[in-house]
N, C-alpha and C positions, 0 to 999 in steps of 0.2 A: 699879674705875671701872662695867668690866660692870656691878657687883652692885649698883650705884647707882642706873643706869639701869635693871635691871632692877626696883629696890622703887619708884621712881617711878612706871614702864609700871604698874603693881601697885595702889600706891596713887589713878592716873589712873584708870587701870578699873573700878575698887572706886566711885573718884567717881560713875563714868557709871553707873552700877546695872548693871555686870556682875558674871556668878561669875566665879572665879578661879581654879584650881588650876598653880597652881605646877612646875616642874621643875625649880626652880632648880642642887642638886647632883647632879641622878639622870644630868650628859654626853652629854644627845641631842641629837637634834637639832631640839626645838624644849624653850623653857624654859617658853612657859605657855599658856597654853587660855583664852580669856573669850568666853565666851556671855552675849547679854543677846535676849531678844525672836528667837528661834528666828535670829540672828545667831553664828557661830560663826570667832573668832579666832585663828591658831594664831600665836603672836613666837616667832623669837630674835632675841637681844640680841648686839650682840660691839661692842671696843671699835674696831672696822675692820672697815667688811664686806668689805673683798676675805680677810678670816678664813673665810667661809665655804664651804664642802670640796662638791665637785662630788656627791658622791656622798652625802653631809644633802641638801640641795638636792633633787637627785631625789625624798630621801622623804617629804622633805617637801610634794613634789608629790603624790606620789601620796595622801597623809593628806587635802591640800586637792580629789584629786577622790571621795575615799569618803567626805569627812564633811560634802562643800558648803562647805571652811573656804574662808576667806580669811588667805593667811598671809603675813606680813609680817615684814621685817628690819628692825631697829632698828640702827641704831650713825651715831656722829657723821664718820665720817672715813673717805675709804679709801687707799691708799696715795700718793696722790700729794695731797689735795686735801681739806678740811674737806664737808661736804653743808650744803646749803642749804636754807632753809625757804623747803618751801611746792615743793619741787620733790623729782622718785618717780624712782630712779635701779630700774637693772635688774641683779641676778646670778644669772644660769643661769635666766634669768624667771622667778624670785620680784622683790618691789618690794621695796627699801629705802628706807627715808627716816632722818633723825633724829627728836628725842624732838621735839623742836617739831613736828614736823610732823606725826608722833603723834597728840601729843593735839591740831593743829589736828581731823586726820583723825577721831578717838576725834566729836568736837565735828560732827564732819560738817559742819565750813570746808573742802570738800573743792576739792586743790592742781589747777590746770594744766597745770603744765609735770612734762614726762620728757625726762631727760638720757640723753641718748644721743651716744653715737660720738664726744664731744666738743660736744654743736650742742644747747640749748634747743630742746625740739620742743613744739610742740602744737598740738591735734587742731582742728579751724573747722568752725562751723554753718555748714555746706557746702548746706543752702537758704536761711537767711536770708542766704547773701555773695552764692548770685544773685540773691532775693529781688531787696536791695537794690542791686545794683548795676542789673540792670532799671527798680527805680523811679526810680532815677536817670539813665538814659536813657543809661547809660553802655555802647561795649564792650566785650570782652574787652582791647585795644587799647590803652584807653584807663584801663581801670581798673589798667594793668599797668605806663602808664605813671608814672600817679597811684602808684603805691606801689616801684617802681623794680624793678617782676621782668620776666616775660618773657610774652607770652600762651600758651604750650604751659606754663606753672608755674600761669596764674593758673585754666585749664582743669582743670586733673589737683585745683587744692583747690576747685573746683565739683564735683569727680566724688568730694571726699573724701580726698585725699589731708592730709597732717598735713603743717606749715609749719614753718622757722624759729621761735622767739618774734619773732627781729628782724623777719619779713616780715610776721607776724602782728598786729603791731600800727603798721607802714606799711599795711598794708589796712583797719583798725581806723579809720586815723587819715581816710584815703582816703574811708572811704566813712559816716564821722562813729557810728558804731555799734558794740557788744561782738561780737566774731563767736568769743573762745577757749571752748572749752569746758570744765568743770569736767569728771576724773576720778572716778566714784564707784565706789571699791574693792570696795564694798557691794553692789556691782547686780545681783550675778550676774551680769553679763559677762566678765569677770577672775578669774579662768583660765576658759582654753576647758574645756570640758566633755573627758574624756578617756577614751581609748575603751578599752571593759572589759578588753579583752588588755593593756593596760598598765597596769592595776591588780592583776588576779586572777592567779597565780602558777599556772601546770600541770603545769608539772615542777620537783614539789619536794625536795630535796634533803634535809631531813632527814625522816628518818623517821614521827619520830609525828607532824608536820604533815601530815606525806605521811598517814597515816592518819585523821588529822580531815578532811582533803578529801574523802579518799575515800567518808565516811559521807555526802554530798553536803552539801559545800557549798563555796562557793570561799574559798581563802586570799589572805591579800595576805598575802607574807611582809618581813619588817624585818628590819634590821643594825642602827641607830643609833635607832630606837625605844624607850618605853621596857617596850615588848614588845615578842616576837619573830614576832606575827604577828596577824590579822585577818577575822574570818573572819565571813560574812552567807551567814548560811539563814535559817529560821525564827525565827530571834532571832540578833544577832549578839555577837560573841563577843572579848576582847580576850585573849591567849593571852601568858602567862610559858612560861619554862622555868627549873630551879632541881634540884639538885642538894643540898647541906647546906641544915639547917636555915636559919644566919644568912644563907645567899646565900636562900632563900625567903622569910625575914618582910622580907627587903626587895624582892624583887619582888612580896609585896603589900602591901606599901607601896603604891609607884608603880604598882601593878594598881587600888588602891582609887581612886588621883586618878586613872587613865585611866576606871574606870566611871564621875566623875560628870561627867568632862569629855567623855567619848565615849558615855554612853548604851548601852553593854554591859556585857557579864556577864563577870568576868573569871574565867579559869580557871589555875590555873600544874599543867604536864606535868612528870612526871619519874620519875626511875627505877623506884627502890623507894620505894613509900609506904609514912610511918612515920606520920605523921598524914593528917587528911582533907583538914583547913580550917587555913589561918591569917587570923585579922583576918580573918573571912567570906569570906575566897576561897577557892573549892574548890582540891584536889589531887588530880588523877586520875595512876595512875601508868599508862610505855607496857604492861605488861602486860595491866594491864585496855584499854585502846583496842584490844586483838586480838582481846578478846572482843565489843565490842560488830559488830552490822552495820548500825545505821541513824544517825540524827543523834538522833534524839529521847528516845534511850537515851543518848548520853552527856545530853543536857539532863536528865535524872529525876535523877541524878546529880548533874550541877551544882544542881540547887534543894536535894537533900535533905544536901549539903557544908553548901553557904552559908549553911544555918540555924542547922550547929554553934560552936563556940565559945561 
């Protein structure tokens, strides 16, 4: 079922004009990267959204911050219930929804309801709420009475507090107007920008990655992505590590897709260099890194070897 959902998601994204790179069989923290007009979606699919692991979610949040991407988890159920159409769920700070809701999202039919701690929650247009109440000449107490709420609650709603779906509907009935705001996941407002120190590492245990860092670039380290690290400098790199030929060839395929998805140059680091490039992905030995003192020297090697094959 998971693979069927993935194939449907790929077909939908391509139908809507996205270019899609699939990492379906890579067993990584994401399955798809889709791009269109400056928009990037990073997608992970499960049958059950509770299968998402916290350490994978952490790396997905890091990817979101590094590449300004919207991360979406698609699934049809949790451990205790099926996901409803038009409702957003949350797992470890990431947005989860079912395939039907994902279709609506891609078609920019944005949802308005979030499911949080057993309740359906919505955001209200606080300015419209206040203006409509005053337009009708209602006090906070009068509106609260009409909506079956309290003065304190209505005051909070006018200050921007979220409300239950049931309360929002009663307020809309009392004021004869629409108050519930749509949730545009593509607006750039969510997820919030993360501090740089949360994205990049200073204490890098891997010696080879530490050497790249010492050449003067920032390094974000991963354990569950198709790459071991992302480096940000004058040119961005996605970095993998390999040993045997078969392993390196597999890494080269994944990094080739990553190059297109994240628009970063790929690099594979290995202990012993038996070949200099696989599939136009440059190979650099750890001993070679020891001879370099500047990042531009590494980039010169990369440019020379990506033209090989």
